[in-house]
Each structure stands twice: as C-alpha cells, then as structure tokens.
PAKOLFI-345393 format. One record per residue: x, y, z of N, C-alpha, C, O in turn; residue in one letter. Coordinates in steps of 0.1 Angstrom, whole numbers, plus 5000, padded with zeros to 4 digits. Layout:
N
XYZXYZXYZXYZA
...
% end
This chain:
115
614977428166615677468177615077598182614977698175M
614677608195613977728200614977828204616077798209S
614577948203615478068207614978118220613878188220H
615678098231615178148244615878288246617078298248D
614978388246615478528249615278558264614278508270S
616278628270616078658284614978748287614678838279P
614378728299613278818303613978938311615178928314T
613179038314613779148321614179108335615179158341R
613479008341613778968354615178898354615978908364R
615478828343616778768342617878868341618978848346D
617578978335618579078333618879168345619879238346L
617879168355617979248367618179168379617479198389M
618979078380619178988392619879078403620779148400K
619479058415619979138426621479118428622279208432P
621978998426623378968428624279048418625279088421L
623779058406624479128396624479278399625479348397Q
623379328405623379468408624279498420624979608420L
624379408430625279428441626779418436627679488440L
626979328426628279318420628779438413629879478414G
627779498406628079628399628479738409629379808407L
627679748419627879848430629279818437629979918440A
629579698439630779668446631979698437633079748441F
631879668424632979698414633179848413634379888413A
632079928413632280068413632880118426633780208425A
632580068437633180108450634580068451635480148455A
634979948446636379908445637179998437638280038440L
636680028425637380128416637580258422638680318422F
636480318429636680448435637680438447638380538449A
637680328454638580318465640080308460640980378466G
640280238450641680228444642080358438643280398440I
641180428431641580558426641880658437642880738436V
641180648448641480738459642780708465643580798469T
643080578467644380538473645580578464646580628469L
645380568451646480608442646680758442647780808442V
645480828442645580978441646181038454646681148454S
645980968465646481018478647980968481648480998491M
648480888472649880848473650080738483651180728489G
649180648484649280538494650380438490651080388499F
650680418477651580328473652980388471653880318466F
653180498476654580568477655080558491654480518500Q
656280608492656880618506656180728514656480838512Q
655380678523654680768532654780728546655180608549R
654480818555654480778569653280698572652380688565T
653280638584652180548588650880628590649780588587A
651080748595649880838597649280878584647980878582E
650080918574649580948561648880828554647880848547E
649480718555648880598549647580558556646580518549A
647480588569646180558576645080658571643980618570Q
645480778570644480878565644080838550642880858547V
644980798542644580758528643680638528642680638521A
643880538537643080418538641680458543640680418537V
641580538553640280588558639480658548638280638546M
640180748541639480828530638980738519637880758514T
639880638515639480548505638280458509637380438501A
638180418522637080348526635780428526634680378523L
635880558530634680638530634280668515633080658513V
635180688506634780708492634180588486633180588479V
634780468490634280338485632880318490631980268483A
632580348503631280328509630280418503629180378500G
630580538501629680638495629380598480628180608476V
630380558473630080518459629280388458628480378449S
629480298467628680178468627280208470626380158463F
626980288480625580328483624980408471623780388468I
625780498466625180588455624880498443623780518437A
625780408439625480328427624280238429623480218421V
624280178441623080088444621780168444620780118439L
621780288450620580368450620180408436618980408433L
621080458428620780498415620280388406619280408399I
620880278407620480158398619080108403618280078395V
618880108416617580068421616480168417615380118414S
616780288417615780388413615480378398614380398393L
616480348390616280328376615480208373614780208363L
615580108381614779988379613280008382612479938377L
612980118390611580148393610880208381609680208380L
611680248371611080308359610580198349609880228340A
610880068352610479958344608979928347608679918359V
608179908337606779868339606679728344607279638337D
606079698355605979568360605379468351605579348351P
604479518342603779428333604779368322604479268316A
605879448320606879398310607979318315608779268308Q
607879288328608979208334608979068329610079008326I
607879008327607778868322607878858307608078738302A
607878968299607978958285609378928280610278988286K
609578848271610978828265611378948257610579008251P
612678968257613279078250613779028236614678948236I
613079078225613479028212614279138204614679108193D
614379258210615079368203615779448213615579428225K
616579538210617279628219616179708227615179738222P
616479728240615579788249615179928246614079968248V
616080008241615880148238615180178225614880298222L
614880078217614180108205612680138208612180088218F
611980208199610580238200609780108198610280018192D
608580108204607679998202607179978188606979868183D
606880098181606480088168607580068158608780098162D
607380008147608379988137608480098127608480078115D
608580218132608680338123609980338116610080398105A
610980278121612280278114612380188102613180198094G
611380088102611379998091610680048079611080008067D
609780138080609080188069609680318064609980408072T
609880328051610480448045609480568046608280548044P
609980678049609080798050609080868036610080868029R
607880918032607680988019607481128022606781168031T
608181218015608081358017606981408008606981387996D
605881478013604781518005605181637996604381667987P
606281697998606681807989606281947995605581948005G
606782057989606482187995605082227992604582308000P
604382177982602982217980602082167991601082237994A
602282047996601481998006601682058020600682068028A
602882108022603082168035602582308037602482358048S
602382378026601882508026602982618028602682738029G
604182578028605282678030605882728017606682818017S
605382678006605882717993605082847988604182887994G
605482897976604783017971603382977966603182867960P
602483067968601083047964600883087950601383197946Q
600283007942600083047928598683097925598383127914A
% end
C-alpha cells in the first residue's frame, strides 16, 4: 500500500486561501457588530453605523489576511513545490535532532584551568 503525501501545491490551493481570508473577515465583522451593540436595542441610525463599520472592518481584514498569506507564500522555494512533504515543514533539513551530541568536556574547549 503506497503512502501518498501531499505536495506543497496541494497545501496551498487558492480556494482555501480565499476561504481563510473570508473566515477571518467574517469573524472580524461579527466581533465589530457585537462590540458596537448591534444586537441590542438601538435606533436605526446607530444600527446602520454599526453595520457600515463592520463592513469596513471585514473588508480591511479580508484584504490584509489575503495579502499577508500571499506574501508568506512567496517565501516558498518554487523548486520545492513539487516535492512531497514527509515531515513537518518547520524542521531542519539535516537530521541533527536524531544524532546524540557528545560534549568534548572542559579540557577541549579551553575554558578550564591550565595545568
């Protein structure tokens, strides 16, 4: 049974990025509506101001999240897009964590007393 690991291209689909930005904008808009008291007894003018402010905040957060995520995607090396991911992305390429380190001792470092 073969193990198909996702490529970087599979992890960075544009529809998922737009969905992430839309979810962040929706969250920011709802938080703005709640904080401005839209769901309480308010006049029509106050409710209209709250909705307009929430739309502006949602729009700004949508654009900001989309811009930030797209700029972060530019940091990916294009040669690595087709490579399958077999380990967590933030680990080093070398396997330094797998080999135990040996301490040479104070005599090798030169910081000990000289005899």
